[in-house]
C-alpha positions in Angstrom: 59.5 53.5 139.7 58.6 57.2 139.7 59.9 58.2 136.3 60.6 61.7 137.7 63.5 62.3 135.4 61.5 61.4 132.3 58.5 63.5 133.4 60.7 66.5 133.7 62.9 66.5 130.7 62.7 70.3 130.2 60.6 72.8 128.4 58.0 71.4 126.1 55.5 73.2 123.8 52.8 70.8 125.0 51.9 70.0 121.4 51.7 66.4 120.1 54.7 65.3 118.1 53.7 64.0 114.7 57.0 63.7 112.7 60.7 63.2 113.1 61.2 66.9 112.3 58.9 67.7 115.3 60.7 65.3 117.5 64.1 66.9 116.7 62.6 70.3 117.3 61.3 69.3 120.7 64.7 67.8 121.6 66.2 71.3 121.1 63.8 72.6 123.8 65.2 70.2 126.4 68.6 69.1 127.8 68.6 66.0 125.5 71.0 65.3 122.6 69.8 63.2 119.6 71.8 60.0 118.9 72.7 61.3 115.5 74.6 64.3 117.0 76.9 62.5 119.5 80.4 63.8 119.8 83.4 62.0 121.2 84.3 62.8 124.9 81.0 64.6 125.5 78.7 63.7 128.4 75.2 64.2 127.1 71.8 63.3 128.4 70.0 61.0 125.8 66.6 59.4 125.3 66.3 56.2 123.1 64.7 52.8 122.5 66.6 49.6 123.2 66.6 47.5 120.0 68.6 44.6 121.4 70.6 43.6 124.5 72.5 40.8 126.1 72.5 39.7 129.7 75.2 41.1 132.0 78.4 39.1 132.0 81.2 39.1 134.6 84.5 40.8 133.7 88.0 39.9 134.9 87.5 42.4 137.7 84.6 43.0 140.2 82.2 44.7 137.6 79.9 43.2 135.1 79.5 44.2 131.5 76.2 44.7 129.8 75.9 45.7 126.1 72.8 47.1 124.4 71.9 48.5 121.1 69.8 51.7 121.1 68.1 53.8 118.4 66.0 56.9 118.0 64.2 58.6 115.0 67.1 61.0 114.3 69.3 58.0 113.1 67.0 57.6 110.1 65.4 54.2 110.9 65.2 51.7 113.6 67.9 49.5 112.1 70.6 52.2 112.6 71.8 51.9 116.2 74.4 53.0 118.7 76.0 50.7 121.3 75.5 51.3 125.0 77.9 49.5 127.4 77.7 49.5 131.2 80.5 48.4 133.5 79.0 48.2 136.9 78.3 45.8 139.8 75.6 43.4 139.1 73.1 44.9 141.5 73.6 48.4 139.9 73.1 47.3 136.3 70.3 49.0 134.3 67.2 46.9 134.5 66.6 46.6 130.8 64.3 43.5 130.4 62.8 43.8 127.0 63.4 45.1 123.5 61.4 48.3 123.1 62.2 49.6 126.6 62.7 53.4 126.6 65.7 54.7 128.4 66.5 58.2 129.7 70.2 58.3 130.4 72.1 61.1 132.2 75.8 62.0 132.0 76.8 59.1 129.7 80.2 59.3 128.1 80.6 59.2 124.4 83.6 57.3 123.0 84.6 56.0 119.6 85.2 52.4 118.8 85.7 51.0 115.3 84.8 54.4 113.7 81.4 54.4 115.4 80.1 56.4 118.4 79.6 54.3 121.6 77.9 55.2 124.9 79.6 54.2 128.1 78.0 54.3 131.6 79.9 54.6 134.8 79.1 55.3 138.4 78.1 58.9 137.7 75.5 57.9 135.1 71.8 57.8 136.1 68.8 56.5 134.2 65.1 55.9 134.1 63.7 53.0 132.2 60.1 52.7 130.8 59.3 49.1 130.2 58.0 48.2 126.7 54.6 47.1 128.2 53.9 50.2 130.2 51.4 52.8 129.0 53.1 56.2 128.3 50.1 58.5 128.0 51.1 60.3 131.3 54.7 60.8 130.3 56.5 63.4 128.2 55.5 63.8 124.5 59.0 62.8 123.5 58.5 59.4 125.2 55.0 59.1 123.7 56.4 59.7 120.2 59.3 57.2 120.7 56.8 54.5 121.6 54.6 55.3 118.6 57.7 55.4 116.3 59.1 52.1 117.6 55.7 50.3 117.3 55.3 51.5 113.8 58.8 50.4 112.9 58.1 46.9 114.2 55.0 46.5 112.1 56.9 47.1 108.9 58.3 44.2 106.9 61.7 45.0 105.4 61.9 45.3 101.6 65.1 43.2 101.7 63.1 40.2 102.8 60.1 40.9 100.5 59.4 38.2 97.9 59.9 39.3 94.2 56.2 39.6 93.3 55.1 41.7 96.4 53.4 45.0 95.6 53.5 47.7 98.2 50.1 48.9 99.4 49.9 52.7 99.7 48.8 52.5 103.3 51.8 50.5 104.6 53.9 52.5 107.0 57.6 52.3 106.4 60.5 52.5 108.9 62.6 53.8 105.9 60.3 56.7 105.3 62.3 59.9 105.5 61.6 63.6 105.0 63.7 65.6 102.6 65.4 67.5 105.5 66.8 64.2 106.8 68.6 63.3 103.5 72.4 63.7 103.7 75.7 62.4 102.5 75.2 59.1 104.2 71.8 58.5 102.6 71.9 56.1 99.7 68.2 55.0 99.5 65.1 56.3 101.2 61.3 56.0 101.0 59.8 59.5 100.4 56.3 61.0 100.5 56.2 64.1 98.2 53.9 66.4 96.3 54.9 66.7 92.6 54.7 70.3 91.5 56.1 70.4 88.0 56.8 67.8 85.3 59.0 67.9 82.2 60.9 65.6 79.9 64.3 64.3 81.2 67.6 64.0 79.4 67.4 60.3 80.2 65.5 58.2 77.7 61.9 57.3 78.7 62.1 59.3 81.9 60.4 62.3 83.4 62.0 65.1 85.5 59.8 66.2 88.3 60.0 69.1 90.8 58.9 67.7 94.2 58.6 68.8 97.8 57.5 67.6 101.2 57.7 71.2 102.5 60.7 70.4 104.7 63.9 72.4 104.1 67.3 70.9 103.3 70.4 73.1 102.9 71.9 70.7 100.3 69.1 71.6 97.9 70.1 74.1 95.2 67.9 76.9 94.0 66.1 75.7 90.9 65.1 77.7 87.8 61.5 76.4 87.9 60.7 78.1 91.2 58.3 80.4 89.4 56.2 77.5 88.3 55.1 77.1 92.0 56.0 80.4 93.7 54.2 79.4 96.9 57.2 77.2 98.0 60.1 79.2 99.3 63.5 78.4 100.6 65.4 75.2 99.9 62.4 73.0 99.7 62.3 72.1 96.0 64.1 68.9 94.8 64.5 67.4 91.4 63.5 63.8 91.0 64.0 61.7 87.9 61.4 59.0 87.4 62.1 56.1 84.9 59.2 55.3 82.6 59.6 51.5 82.8 59.0 51.0 86.5 56.2 48.4 87.3 52.7 49.8 87.9 53.7 53.3 86.8 50.9 55.7 87.8 49.9 58.8 86.0 52.2 61.7 87.0 49.9 64.7 87.7 51.1 68.0 89.2 49.9 68.8 92.7 49.2 65.2 93.5 50.9 63.2 96.3 53.1 60.1 95.7 55.1 57.6 97.7 58.6 56.6 96.3 60.0 53.3 97.6 63.8 52.9 97.7 64.5 56.2 95.8 68.2 56.5 95.1 69.6 59.7 96.7 72.4 61.6 95.0 74.2 64.7 96.2 76.4 66.3 93.5 78.6 69.4 94.1 77.1 71.1 91.1 73.5 69.7 90.9 73.0 69.5 94.6 70.5 67.0 96.2 68.4 65.0 93.8 66.5 61.6 93.8 66.0 58.8 91.2 63.0 56.5 91.2 64.1 53.4 89.3 63.2 49.7 88.8 64.5 47.5 91.6 67.1 45.3 89.9 66.9 42.7 92.7 63.1 42.5 92.8 62.1 43.8 89.3 58.3 43.3 89.9 58.2 45.4 93.0 56.1 48.6 92.8 58.4 51.5 93.7 56.0 54.4 93.1 52.3 54.9 93.7 49.9 57.8 94.2 48.4 58.3 97.6 45.4 60.2 98.9 45.1 62.7 101.7 43.7 60.0 104.1 47.1 58.2 104.4 48.3 58.6 108.0 51.9 59.1 107.0 50.9 62.0 104.8 49.5 64.0 107.8 52.9 65.7 108.7 53.4 66.8 105.1 49.9 68.3 104.9 50.5 70.1 108.1 53.7 71.7 106.8 52.0 72.4 103.5 49.3 74.4 105.2 51.8 76.4 107.3 53.8 77.2 104.1 50.8 78.4 102.1 49.4 80.4 105.0 52.7 82.1 105.6 53.0 82.9 101.9 49.4 84.3 101.8 50.1 86.5 104.8 53.3 87.8 103.2 51.4 88.6 100.0 48.7 90.4 101.9 51.3 92.5 103.8 53.0 93.4 100.5 49.7 94.4 99.0 48.9 96.5 102.0 52.3 98.2 101.9 51.7 99.1 98.2 48.2 100.5 99.0 49.7 102.6 101.8 52.3 104.0 99.6 49.7 104.9 96.9 47.4 106.6 99.5 50.2 108.5 101.2 51.8 109.7 97.9 55.2 108.0 98.8 57.2 106.7 95.8 57.4 103.0 95.3 59.1 100.5 93.0 57.9 100.2 89.5 55.6 97.2 88.7 57.6 95.8 85.9 54.7 93.8 84.6 53.0 97.0 83.7 55.3 97.3 80.6 53.9 96.1 77.3 54.3 92.3 77.1 52.8 90.9 74.0 54.2 87.6 72.8 57.5 87.7 70.8 56.6 86.4 67.4 60.0 84.8 66.6 61.6 83.1 69.6 60.4 84.2 73.0 56.7 84.4 73.8 55.7 86.2 76.9 54.5 83.8 79.7 50.8 83.5 80.3 50.1 84.7 82.9 53.4 86.6 83.4 55.3 85.9 86.5 54.6 88.2 89.4 57.0 91.1 90.0 59.5 90.6 92.9 58.3 92.0 96.2 59.5 95.4 97.3 62.6 95.2 99.5 64.2 97.6 101.9 67.3 98.1 99.7 66.8 97.7 96.0 69.0 98.5 93.0 68.3 102.0 91.8 67.6 101.0 88.2 64.5 99.1 89.3 62.9 102.5 90.0 63.2 103.4 86.3 60.6 102.6 83.7 61.2 99.4 81.7 62.6 100.2 78.2 61.9 98.1 75.2 64.8 96.5 73.4 63.8 98.0 70.1 64.0 101.5 71.6 67.5 100.9 72.9 68.8 99.6 69.6 67.3 102.6 67.7 68.6 105.2 70.2 71.1 107.7 68.8 72.7 108.6 72.2 76.3 107.4 72.5 77.5 108.2 76.1 76.1 107.9 79.6 73.0 105.9 78.8 71.7 103.1 81.0 68.4 101.3 80.7 66.1 99.1 82.7 65.3 96.0 80.6 62.9 93.2 81.4 63.5 90.2 79.1 64.1 86.5 78.8 67.4 84.8 78.2 67.1 82.9 74.8 70.8 82.0 74.2 74.1 82.1 75.9 77.7 82.2 74.7 80.0 80.2 75.4 78.1 76.9 75.1 78.8 75.7 78.7 79.0 77.2 82.1 82.5 75.8 82.7 83.8 77.9 79.7 82.3 81.1 81.2 84.6 80.9 84.2 88.1 82.3 83.4 90.8 79.9 84.6 93.3 82.6 85.5 91.2 84.4 88.1 87.8 84.8 89.8 86.1 86.5 86.8 83.2 85.2 84.8 82.5 86.3 81.2 79.5 85.5 79.0 77.3 87.0 76.4 73.5 86.7 76.8 71.0 87.0 74.0 67.9 88.5 75.6 64.5 89.2 74.1 61.2 90.9 75.0 58.1 91.6 73.0 59.9 94.1 70.7 63.0 92.2 69.7 66.3 90.8 70.9 69.9 91.9 71.5 73.3 90.7 72.8 74.5 91.8 76.2 78.1 91.4 77.4 78.4 90.3 81.0 81.6 90.1 83.1 83.1 91.2 86.4 81.1 92.4 89.3 77.9 93.0 87.3 77.9 89.4 86.1 78.5 88.1 89.6 75.6 90.2 90.9 73.3 88.8 88.1 73.8 85.2 89.3 74.0 86.1 93.0 77.6 85.0 93.8 80.8 86.6 95.1 83.9 86.7 92.9 86.1 84.3 94.6 88.4 81.5 93.3 85.9 78.8 94.3 85.2 77.3 91.0 82.4 75.0 92.3 80.4 77.8 93.8 80.5 79.9 90.6 79.6 76.9 88.4 76.7 76.0 90.6 75.3 79.6 90.4 75.8 79.8 86.6 74.2 76.4 85.7 70.6 77.6 85.9 71.2 80.1 83.0 72.2 77.2 80.7 69.5 74.9 82.1 66.8 77.5 81.3 67.6 77.2 77.6 66.1 73.7 77.6 62.8 74.9 78.8 59.8 75.8 76.7 59.6 79.5 75.9 56.7 80.2 78.2 58.5 78.5 81.1 61.8 80.5 81.0 62.3 82.9 83.8 62.3 86.6 83.2 65.2 88.8 84.3 65.4 92.5 85.3 68.8 93.9 84.2 70.5 97.2 83.9 72.4 97.6 80.6 74.8 100.3 79.5 74.5 101.3 75.9 77.4 102.7 73.8 78.6 102.9 70.2 81.9 101.5 68.9 83.4 101.3 65.5 82.2 98.2 63.7 84.3 95.5 62.0 83.5 96.5 58.4 84.8 99.6 56.6 82.7 101.7 54.2 84.5 104.3 52.2 87.5 104.0 54.5 85.4 104.5 57.6 84.0 102.1 60.2 80.4 102.8 60.9 79.4 102.8 64.6 77.8 99.7 66.0 75.5 99.6 69.0 76.8 97.5 72.0 75.2 96.7 75.3 77.0 95.7 78.5 75.6 94.5 81.8 75.8 97.2 84.5 74.0 95.4 87.3 70.9 93.2 87.8 69.4 90.2 89.6 67.5 87.1 88.5 63.7 87.2 89.2 
């Protein structure tokens, strides 16, 4: 057999494929469709591994029927399969002879049976088959990765069949190992390899809440408040993971170390987004479900590769920003104020300044006008005697919020949000009324009637109140100051009281 179709699948980068993410990316460069993306009535070209099959059987007509189960890495693991059925004369049947054969199939029809996708071959379908015992070094990188992936899956013993006292060695490769970008609504449990970036106490008794990443991006991850604790990770790559303290063989949890989670429970909530839970296996309570791994672990190689790219990209971006700032200074062009240049001694009462302070946001092409103004201390605003037309640029931390929950801040009668923030800097604190478009800009949402979207954006403000003072994010806001008659009368008059209202801003 020539394997001409398999050798010429389409454009390839020529680079070796090292992960499922790379495999899917390479598929997009070819004419192939992943098995996970099949659509009914389509006629795609597919590449897969045969995981089981039965011999051809005669039908009531002149054709024979042959049914096979096929799988690929995009389905999540080798146990998730799609059925492939051929109705052809016996001498034209696909020559699948062994489990592990790799098949390239052209113009196969996709139909639905029992709520699942099914592949159907007819007289127009063409195929190439690579036997399981054939060397694939001279074939396309996609075929090479399929063989490696399938071999690795067959060498893994399923945790369902594992005896109760088995402890998982950190070097064992798992067919259930997934990257964060693969997690979705259909994922209930998964093995994960992650780097822990940040650790804090959880609301659950005897548990730790960890910020983890494997440097792959998942759109179902929500932006988290603690992003400033590890600013080198950008995009939707940060996931919360709750780790119970009573799991067997619990290792020390150290930031910037790598860990394997076995059978982590995956939860996707409309408000909290995608998160994971590492808990004791109730069926096999002695099974070790978490262990620390070192950089020599083969499965960790794709993560380390993505990590290097992420850090290099961030470093180049930082260097460009610094060069832009130097160019502006040398040319005399105006530039945005470095807000960290303002005085930032620790607040003695409730809100100490972070040490070191978080970096200022990078300059952007279009920035709010108030960011160009100098930062004004809260004590100077409160003591100002001006009454009209005064706006100030304030850099502070949110130390309290009214009402007590994000749900109560959303007005039920319309798309508005209303809340009062207590903010503090090194000079003091004050209350700021937030509502309407300015409040929406602060949390980065549009004023629509979608309650869930507004609530998701508001939750980080309340979540930040549970942090230690030095971990709370800082915010640049524009406040309008005015004087109104106060509630108490003195000699028949109501003295004026200073009030502040949000006029625009964005979380940093």
